[in-house]
C-alpha atoms as a printed R data frame, in Angstrom:
    type eleno elety resid chain resno       x       y        z
1   ATOM     1    CA   UNK     A     1   3.238  -7.851  -55.366
2   ATOM     2    CA   UNK     A     2   1.915 -10.293  -57.947
3   ATOM     3    CA   UNK     A     3  -0.760  -9.129  -60.367
4   ATOM     4    CA   UNK     A     4  -4.197 -10.693  -59.824
5   ATOM     5    CA   UNK     A     5  -5.014 -13.773  -61.881
6   ATOM     6    CA   UNK     A     6  -7.056 -13.082  -65.014
7   ATOM     7    CA   UNK     A     7  -9.208 -15.832  -66.559
8   ATOM     8    CA   UNK     A     8  -9.983 -15.570  -70.277
9   ATOM     9    CA   UNK     A     9 -12.932 -17.484  -71.719
10  ATOM    10    CA   UNK     A    10 -12.697 -18.795  -75.279
11  ATOM    11    CA   UNK     A    11 -15.540 -20.831  -76.802
12  ATOM    12    CA   UNK     A    12 -14.776 -22.251  -80.238
13  ATOM    13    CA   UNK     A    13 -16.612 -24.195  -82.904
14  ATOM    14    CA   UNK     A    14 -14.706 -24.856  -86.147
15  ATOM    15    CA   UNK     A    15 -12.374 -21.895  -85.688
16  ATOM    16    CA   UNK     A    16  -9.418 -23.234  -87.641
17  ATOM    17    CA   UNK     A    17  -7.090 -21.741  -88.871
18  ATOM    18    CA   UNK     A    18  -7.752 -18.223  -87.560
19  ATOM    19    CA   UNK     A    19  -7.867 -19.451  -83.955
20  ATOM    20    CA   UNK     A    20  -4.067 -19.669  -84.279
21  ATOM    21    CA   UNK     A    21  -3.967 -15.874  -84.618
22  ATOM    22    CA   UNK     A    22  -6.301 -15.547  -81.614
23  ATOM    23    CA   UNK     A    23  -3.994 -17.668  -79.473
24  ATOM    24    CA   UNK     A    24  -0.864 -15.794  -80.530
25  ATOM    25    CA   UNK     A    25  -2.472 -12.402  -79.906
26  ATOM    26    CA   UNK     A    26  -3.199 -13.557  -76.366
27  ATOM    27    CA   UNK     A    27   0.355 -14.799  -75.866
28  ATOM    28    CA   UNK     A    28   1.577 -11.324  -76.867
29  ATOM    29    CA   UNK     A    29  -0.302  -9.634  -74.025
30  ATOM    30    CA   UNK     A    30   1.678  -7.263  -71.822
31  ATOM    31    CA   UNK     A    31  -0.185  -8.709  -68.842
32  ATOM    32    CA   UNK     A    32   1.371 -12.023  -67.844
33  ATOM    33    CA   UNK     A    33  -0.694 -13.535  -65.003
34  ATOM    34    CA   UNK     A    34  -3.524 -15.132  -66.957
35  ATOM    35    CA   UNK     A    35  -5.131 -18.442  -67.785
36  ATOM    36    CA   UNK     A    36  -7.272 -19.183  -70.821
37  ATOM    37    CA   UNK     A    37 -10.126 -21.666  -70.623
38  ATOM    38    CA   UNK     A    38 -10.919 -22.971  -74.117
39  ATOM    39    CA   UNK     A    39 -14.153 -24.878  -74.665
40  ATOM    40    CA   UNK     A    40 -14.064 -26.783  -77.948
41  ATOM    41    CA   UNK     A    41 -17.781 -27.026  -78.737
42  ATOM    42    CA   UNK     A    42 -17.709 -30.207  -80.808
43  ATOM    43    CA   UNK     A    43 -15.528 -28.902  -83.654
44  ATOM    44    CA   UNK     A    44 -15.360 -31.051  -86.789
45  ATOM    45    CA   UNK     A    45 -12.449 -29.304  -88.534
46  ATOM    46    CA   UNK     A    46  -8.786 -29.207  -87.411
47  ATOM    47    CA   UNK     A    47  -9.543 -27.056  -84.352
48  ATOM    48    CA   UNK     A    48  -9.425 -29.910  -81.827
49  ATOM    49    CA   UNK     A    49  -6.134 -31.259  -83.144
50  ATOM    50    CA   UNK     A    50  -4.564 -27.817  -83.036
51  ATOM    51    CA   UNK     A    51  -5.768 -27.097  -79.495
52  ATOM    52    CA   UNK     A    52  -4.247 -30.351  -78.249
53  ATOM    53    CA   UNK     A    53  -0.891 -29.296  -79.732
54  ATOM    54    CA   UNK     A    54  -0.614 -26.077  -77.672
55  ATOM    55    CA   UNK     A    55   2.363 -26.348  -75.301
56  ATOM    56    CA   UNK     A    56   1.675 -23.224  -73.231
57  ATOM    57    CA   UNK     A    57   0.312 -24.483  -69.878
58  ATOM    58    CA   UNK     A    58  -1.656 -21.263  -69.345
59  ATOM    59    CA   UNK     A    59  -4.202 -22.731  -71.757
60  ATOM    60    CA   UNK     A    60  -6.709 -25.233  -70.366
61  ATOM    61    CA   UNK     A    61  -8.578 -27.041  -73.139
62  ATOM    62    CA   UNK     A    62 -11.872 -28.922  -72.733
63  ATOM    63    CA   UNK     A    63 -13.565 -30.801  -75.577
64  ATOM    64    CA   UNK     A    64 -17.348 -31.251  -75.774
65  ATOM    65    CA   UNK     A    65 -18.398 -34.383  -77.647
66  ATOM    66    CA   UNK     A    66 -20.948 -32.545  -79.788
67  ATOM    67    CA   UNK     A    67 -21.902 -28.991  -80.653
68  ATOM    68    CA   UNK     A    68 -24.110 -27.674  -77.842
69  ATOM    69    CA   UNK     A    69 -24.115 -23.972  -78.665
70  ATOM    70    CA   UNK     A    70 -22.200 -20.904  -77.591
71  ATOM    71    CA   UNK     A    71 -24.236 -20.254  -74.430
72  ATOM    72    CA   UNK     A    72 -23.446 -23.692  -72.997
73  ATOM    73    CA   UNK     A    73 -19.772 -23.389  -73.978
74  ATOM    74    CA   UNK     A    74 -19.555 -19.967  -72.314
75  ATOM    75    CA   UNK     A    75 -21.212 -21.271  -69.145
76  ATOM    76    CA   UNK     A    76 -18.810 -24.210  -68.948
77  ATOM    77    CA   UNK     A    77 -15.858 -21.819  -69.273
78  ATOM    78    CA   UNK     A    78 -17.296 -19.473  -66.646
79  ATOM    79    CA   UNK     A    79 -17.600 -22.303  -64.137
80  ATOM    80    CA   UNK     A    80 -13.945 -23.244  -64.690
81  ATOM    81    CA   UNK     A    81 -12.516 -19.724  -64.270
82  ATOM    82    CA   UNK     A    82 -10.200 -19.348  -61.262
83  ATOM    83    CA   UNK     A    83  -9.197 -15.708  -61.659
84  ATOM    84    CA   UNK     A    84 -10.215 -12.552  -59.847
85  ATOM    85    CA   UNK     A    85 -11.118 -11.004  -63.193
86  ATOM    86    CA   UNK     A    86 -12.718 -12.583  -66.262
87  ATOM    87    CA   UNK     A    87 -12.125 -11.545  -69.852
88  ATOM    88    CA   UNK     A    88 -13.368 -12.765  -73.228
89  ATOM    89    CA   UNK     A    89 -11.679 -13.772  -76.445
90  ATOM    90    CA   UNK     A    90 -13.910 -15.484  -78.965
91  ATOM    91    CA   UNK     A    91 -12.161 -17.823  -81.380
92  ATOM    92    CA   UNK     A    92 -11.035 -16.063  -84.578
93  ATOM    93    CA   UNK     A    93 -10.944 -12.683  -82.781
94  ATOM    94    CA   UNK     A    94  -7.789 -10.882  -81.593
95  ATOM    95    CA   UNK     A    95  -6.851  -8.573  -78.738
96  ATOM    96    CA   UNK     A    96  -4.580  -5.538  -78.543
97  ATOM    97    CA   UNK     A    97  -1.348  -6.265  -76.594
98  ATOM    98    CA   UNK     A    98  -2.298  -3.693  -73.931
99  ATOM    99    CA   UNK     A    99  -5.930  -4.734  -73.503
100 ATOM   100    CA   UNK     A   100  -5.786  -6.658  -70.266
101 ATOM   101    CA   UNK     A   101  -3.068  -4.662  -68.549
102 ATOM   102    CA   UNK     A   102  -5.083  -1.471  -69.042
103 ATOM   103    CA   UNK     A   103  -8.378  -3.027  -68.010
104 ATOM   104    CA   UNK     A   104  -7.043  -4.754  -64.889
105 ATOM   105    CA   UNK     A   105  -5.327  -1.514  -63.866
106 ATOM   106    CA   UNK     A   106  -8.609   0.364  -64.166
107 ATOM   107    CA   UNK     A   107 -10.670  -2.123  -62.138
108 ATOM   108    CA   UNK     A   108  -7.974  -2.307  -59.471
109 ATOM   109    CA   UNK     A   109  -8.121   1.482  -59.079
110 ATOM   110    CA   UNK     A   110 -11.920   1.863  -59.318
111 ATOM   111    CA   UNK     A   111 -13.625  -0.601  -57.006
112 ATOM   112    CA   UNK     A   112 -16.997   1.088  -57.586
113 ATOM   113    CA   UNK     A   113 -17.134   0.059  -61.278
114 ATOM   114    CA   UNK     A   114 -18.592  -3.322  -62.184
115 ATOM   115    CA   UNK     A   115 -16.670  -3.740  -65.457
116 ATOM   116    CA   UNK     A   116 -14.472  -1.925  -67.938
117 ATOM   117    CA   UNK     A   117 -14.900  -2.198  -71.690
118 ATOM   118    CA   UNK     A   118 -13.646  -0.641  -74.934
119 ATOM   119    CA   UNK     A   119 -14.667  -0.084  -78.523
120 ATOM   120    CA   UNK     A   120 -14.036  -2.850  -81.065
121 ATOM   121    CA   UNK     A   121 -12.743  -3.045  -84.611
122 ATOM   122    CA   UNK     A   122 -14.566  -5.395  -86.991
123 ATOM   123    CA   UNK     A   123 -12.382  -6.891  -89.720
124 ATOM   124    CA   UNK     A   124 -12.349  -9.612  -92.317
125 ATOM   125    CA   UNK     A   125  -9.540 -11.621  -93.890
126 ATOM   126    CA   UNK     A   126 -10.941 -10.963  -97.375
127 ATOM   127    CA   UNK     A   127 -11.510  -7.208  -97.113
128 ATOM   128    CA   UNK     A   128  -9.581  -4.065  -96.193
129 ATOM   129    CA   UNK     A   129 -12.677  -2.583  -94.566
130 ATOM   130    CA   UNK     A   130 -12.325  -1.782  -90.843
131 ATOM   131    CA   UNK     A   131 -15.464  -0.873  -88.888
132 ATOM   132    CA   UNK     A   132 -15.250   0.740  -85.432
133 ATOM   133    CA   UNK     A   133 -18.120   0.228  -83.007
134 ATOM   134    CA   UNK     A   134 -18.863   1.007  -79.367
135 ATOM   135    CA   UNK     A   135 -17.318   4.455  -79.058
136 ATOM   136    CA   UNK     A   136 -20.470   6.595  -79.151
137 ATOM   137    CA   UNK     A   137 -19.745   7.498  -75.532
138 ATOM   138    CA   UNK     A   138 -16.766   6.938  -73.243
139 ATOM   139    CA   UNK     A   139 -16.048   7.359  -69.545
140 ATOM   140    CA   UNK     A   140 -18.317   6.344  -66.673
141 ATOM   141    CA   UNK     A   141 -21.719   4.991  -67.770
142 ATOM   142    CA   UNK     A   142 -24.827   4.062  -65.787
143 ATOM   143    CA   UNK     A   143 -26.594   1.068  -67.315
144 ATOM   144    CA   UNK     A   144 -30.242   1.887  -68.032
145 ATOM   145    CA   UNK     A   145 -31.357  -1.347  -69.661
146 ATOM   146    CA   UNK     A   146 -30.565  -0.216  -73.197
147 ATOM   147    CA   UNK     A   147 -26.947   0.997  -73.217
148 ATOM   148    CA   UNK     A   148 -25.256  -2.407  -73.093
149 ATOM   149    CA   UNK     A   149 -21.450  -2.476  -73.044
150 ATOM   150    CA   UNK     A   150 -19.839  -4.728  -75.627
151 ATOM   151    CA   UNK     A   151 -19.663  -8.228  -74.141
152 ATOM   152    CA   UNK     A   152 -16.522  -9.435  -75.940
153 ATOM   153    CA   UNK     A   153 -14.326  -6.435  -75.133
154 ATOM   154    CA   UNK     A   154 -15.317  -6.200  -71.447
155 ATOM   155    CA   UNK     A   155 -13.389  -7.261  -68.350
156 ATOM   156    CA   UNK     A   156 -15.548  -8.517  -65.491
157 ATOM   157    CA   UNK     A   157 -15.214  -9.009  -61.758
158 ATOM   158    CA   UNK     A   158 -15.399 -12.759  -61.107
159 ATOM   159    CA   UNK     A   159 -17.269 -12.333  -57.813
160 ATOM   160    CA   UNK     A   160 -20.194 -10.848  -59.762
161 ATOM   161    CA   UNK     A   161 -19.873 -12.960  -62.932
162 ATOM   162    CA   UNK     A   162 -20.012 -16.196  -60.948
163 ATOM   163    CA   UNK     A   163 -23.483 -15.193  -59.706
164 ATOM   164    CA   UNK     A   164 -24.760 -15.035  -63.306
165 ATOM   165    CA   UNK     A   165 -25.426 -17.644  -65.970
166 ATOM   166    CA   UNK     A   166 -25.656 -17.862  -69.744
167 ATOM   167    CA   UNK     A   167 -29.109 -18.930  -70.903
168 ATOM   168    CA   UNK     A   168 -28.728 -22.121  -73.004
169 ATOM   169    CA   UNK     A   169 -32.145 -21.608  -74.615
170 ATOM   170    CA   UNK     A   170 -31.208 -18.384  -76.375
171 ATOM   171    CA   UNK     A   171 -30.244 -18.715  -80.047
172 ATOM   172    CA   UNK     A   172 -29.263 -15.065  -80.114
173 ATOM   173    CA   UNK     A   173 -28.296 -12.481  -77.528
174 ATOM   174    CA   UNK     A   174 -27.012 -14.769  -74.789
175 ATOM   175    CA   UNK     A   175 -24.253 -12.198  -74.267
176 ATOM   176    CA   UNK     A   176 -26.690  -9.296  -73.738
177 ATOM   177    CA   UNK     A   177 -28.800 -11.461  -71.449
178 ATOM   178    CA   UNK     A   178 -25.707 -12.220  -69.363
179 ATOM   179    CA   UNK     A   179 -24.770  -8.533  -69.238
180 ATOM   180    CA   UNK     A   180 -28.235  -7.581  -67.996
181 ATOM   181    CA   UNK     A   181 -27.919 -10.084  -65.150
182 ATOM   182    CA   UNK     A   182 -24.389  -8.942  -64.378
183 ATOM   183    CA   UNK     A   183 -25.191  -5.223  -64.360
184 ATOM   184    CA   UNK     A   184 -28.199  -5.744  -62.099
185 ATOM   185    CA   UNK     A   185 -25.648  -6.071  -59.252
186 ATOM   186    CA   UNK     A   186 -23.872  -2.810  -60.107
187 ATOM   187    CA   UNK     A   187 -25.003  -0.580  -62.973
188 ATOM   188    CA   UNK     A   188 -21.819   1.497  -63.162
189 ATOM   189    CA   UNK     A   189 -19.237   0.635  -65.815
190 ATOM   190    CA   UNK     A   190 -16.451   2.369  -67.745
191 ATOM   191    CA   UNK     A   191 -15.656   2.635  -71.467
192 ATOM   192    CA   UNK     A   192 -12.007   3.204  -72.397
193 ATOM   193    CA   UNK     A   193 -11.519   5.603  -75.274
194 ATOM   194    CA   UNK     A   194  -9.624   3.239  -77.585
195 ATOM   195    CA   UNK     A   195  -9.903   0.060  -79.641
196 ATOM   196    CA   UNK     A   196  -8.645  -2.962  -77.707
197 ATOM   197    CA   UNK     A   197 -10.579  -5.831  -79.328
198 ATOM   198    CA   UNK     A   198 -10.668  -7.019  -82.957
199 ATOM   199    CA   UNK     A   199 -13.804  -8.848  -84.100
200 ATOM   200    CA   UNK     A   200 -13.592 -11.176  -87.127
201 ATOM   201    CA   UNK     A   201 -17.020 -10.349  -88.457
202 ATOM   202    CA   UNK     A   202 -16.809  -8.975  -91.967
203 ATOM   203    CA   UNK     A   203 -16.134 -12.182  -93.909
204 ATOM   204    CA   UNK     A   204 -19.422 -13.706  -92.802
205 ATOM   205    CA   UNK     A   205 -21.825 -10.778  -92.462
206 ATOM   206    CA   UNK     A   206 -24.464 -10.543  -95.210
207 ATOM   207    CA   UNK     A   207 -27.658  -8.607  -95.773
208 ATOM   208    CA   UNK     A   208 -29.706 -11.754  -95.202
209 ATOM   209    CA   UNK     A   209 -27.905 -12.453  -91.928
210 ATOM   210    CA   UNK     A   210 -28.596  -8.933  -90.638
211 ATOM   211    CA   UNK     A   211 -32.286  -9.236  -91.577
212 ATOM   212    CA   UNK     A   212 -32.511 -12.652  -89.897
213 ATOM   213    CA   UNK     A   213 -30.958 -11.262  -86.703
214 ATOM   214    CA   UNK     A   214 -33.514  -8.443  -86.646
215 ATOM   215    CA   UNK     A   215 -36.286 -11.045  -86.863
216 ATOM   216    CA   UNK     A   216 -34.799 -13.111  -84.043
217 ATOM   217    CA   UNK     A   217 -34.603 -10.029  -81.836
218 ATOM   218    CA   UNK     A   218 -38.270  -9.259  -82.566
219 ATOM   219    CA   UNK     A   219 -39.189 -12.732  -81.322
220 ATOM   220    CA   UNK     A   220 -36.798 -12.604  -78.353
221 ATOM   221    CA   UNK     A   221 -38.082  -9.323  -76.939
222 ATOM   222    CA   UNK     A   222 -41.725 -10.163  -77.664
223 ATOM   223    CA   UNK     A   223 -41.404 -13.366  -75.637
224 ATOM   224    CA   UNK     A   224 -39.828 -11.318  -72.835
225 ATOM   225    CA   UNK     A   225 -42.818  -8.928  -73.061
226 ATOM   226    CA   UNK     A   226 -40.438  -6.114  -73.839
227 ATOM   227    CA   UNK     A   227 -42.755  -4.736  -76.492
228 ATOM   228    CA   UNK     A   228 -40.871  -1.470  -76.962
229 ATOM   229    CA   UNK     A   229 -37.657  -3.220  -78.021
230 ATOM   230    CA   UNK     A   230 -39.619  -5.726  -80.080
231 ATOM   231    CA   UNK     A   231 -41.231  -2.825  -81.948
232 ATOM   232    CA   UNK     A   232 -37.854  -1.169  -82.522
233 ATOM   233    CA   UNK     A   233 -36.515  -4.327  -84.177
234 ATOM   234    CA   UNK     A   234 -39.734  -4.744  -86.140
235 ATOM   235    CA   UNK     A   235 -39.167  -1.294  -87.640
236 ATOM   236    CA   UNK     A   236 -35.536  -2.199  -88.416
237 ATOM   237    CA   UNK     A   237 -36.728  -5.427  -90.018
238 ATOM   238    CA   UNK     A   238 -39.270  -3.650  -92.238
239 ATOM   239    CA   UNK     A   239 -36.757  -0.946  -93.189
240 ATOM   240    CA   UNK     A   240 -34.107  -3.521  -94.094
241 ATOM   241    CA   UNK     A   241 -36.489  -5.559  -96.253
242 ATOM   242    CA   UNK     A   242 -37.345  -2.424  -98.230
243 ATOM   243    CA   UNK     A   243 -33.960  -0.664  -98.443
244 ATOM   244    CA   UNK     A   244 -31.251  -3.370  -98.371
245 ATOM   245    CA   UNK     A   245 -31.792  -4.584 -101.968
246 ATOM   246    CA   UNK     A   246 -30.750  -1.140 -103.228
247 ATOM   247    CA   UNK     A   247 -27.596  -0.459 -101.158
248 ATOM   248    CA   UNK     A   248 -24.205  -2.137 -100.753
249 ATOM   249    CA   UNK     A   249 -23.241  -4.157  -97.686
250 ATOM   250    CA   UNK     A   250 -20.494  -1.583  -97.004
251 ATOM   251    CA   UNK     A   251 -23.067   1.224  -96.810
252 ATOM   252    CA   UNK     A   252 -25.174  -0.831  -94.408
253 ATOM   253    CA   UNK     A   253 -22.223  -1.672  -92.168
254 ATOM   254    CA   UNK     A   254 -21.001   1.914  -91.878
255 ATOM   255    CA   UNK     A   255 -24.431   2.855  -90.507
256 ATOM   256    CA   UNK     A   256 -23.667   0.457  -87.640
257 ATOM   257    CA   UNK     A   257 -20.295   2.036  -86.907
258 ATOM   258    CA   UNK     A   258 -17.664   4.248  -88.522
259 ATOM   259    CA   UNK     A   259 -14.512   3.985  -90.588
260 ATOM   260    CA   UNK     A   260 -11.260   3.434  -88.710
261 ATOM   261    CA   UNK     A   261  -8.990   6.434  -88.210
262 ATOM   262    CA   UNK     A   262  -5.442   6.358  -89.553
263 ATOM   263    CA   UNK     A   263  -4.123   5.562  -86.071
264 ATOM   264    CA   UNK     A   264  -6.624   2.718  -85.602
265 ATOM   265    CA   UNK     A   265  -5.794   1.304  -89.028
266 ATOM   266    CA   UNK     A   266  -2.057   1.497  -88.290
267 ATOM   267    CA   UNK     A   267  -2.517  -0.396  -85.013
268 ATOM   268    CA   UNK     A   268  -4.555  -3.088  -86.770
269 ATOM   269    CA   UNK     A   269  -1.889  -3.385  -89.453
270 ATOM   270    CA   UNK     A   270   0.823  -3.635  -86.794
271 ATOM   271    CA   UNK     A   271  -0.730  -6.035  -84.270
272 ATOM   272    CA   UNK     A   272  -3.301  -8.062  -86.195
273 ATOM   273    CA   UNK     A   273  -2.865  -8.126  -89.958
274 ATOM   274    CA   UNK     A   274   0.487  -9.976  -89.982
275 ATOM   275    CA   UNK     A   275  -0.944 -12.764  -87.790
276 ATOM   276    CA   UNK     A   276  -4.082 -13.061  -89.887
277 ATOM   277    CA   UNK     A   277  -2.148 -13.188  -93.158
278 ATOM   278    CA   UNK     A   278   0.347 -15.692  -91.744
279 ATOM   279    CA   UNK     A   279  -2.204 -18.253  -90.622
280 ATOM   280    CA   UNK     A   280  -4.598 -17.818  -93.521
281 ATOM   281    CA   UNK     A   281  -1.673 -18.220  -95.962
282 ATOM   282    CA   UNK     A   282  -0.439 -21.362  -94.206
283 ATOM   283    CA   UNK     A   283  -3.801 -23.003  -94.810
């Protein structure tokens, strides 16, 4: 019996050259029945040229004439998905070779769960730091409005995802907004106890960027009249303005996650680091 079709959504804006590593990590998956819908969101670097050179017909590439934002790119990809399950792979990120085979297997065996997710490993091409997030709890979770699964590392049921939309007006948090809509249909989800997704975050994260994101969340939740969450981010914003000048970015980041274990570091070094070094070195 043939495995169910899996659709993978990949929005990209100026992702070259690391998108090459993203593509190859997907081609190395131990799950074979997949398609990848790539939405090139008006890239101005070599991304578009590279995407048009891909020979693997499992990739379906669509170019937007100008940059319209991640929410619109995600929505376009969602509408084009043909699979029974929908996964994510943002440009410049990588996936573990066993990610999709493990996640499809779980959803096939547990029809009562809306999605399955995993923890993620944040990395950068210019640092040896590896930050693990999303493993504070594992197993079956009931969504309560606050305990969002990680959007990027989740695998979704298409029949539910197709009922939801990405809000094009959101500058921040379009992924959490989508998850809240999705989980309103079924609040039960599952967190696998392992790292299956690698997030290329650490080259670009700065103290100022973290502070700015706190401010945007204050505004977002205030406009939604979610005053409790708005207050929480206001406190984070005030704390960061006072404390951040006196601590390193590494100290700040490890408060958002934890250091990778030896096993997690070895898996990153085996599956991801060679690809990252190869394509960064080539360019």
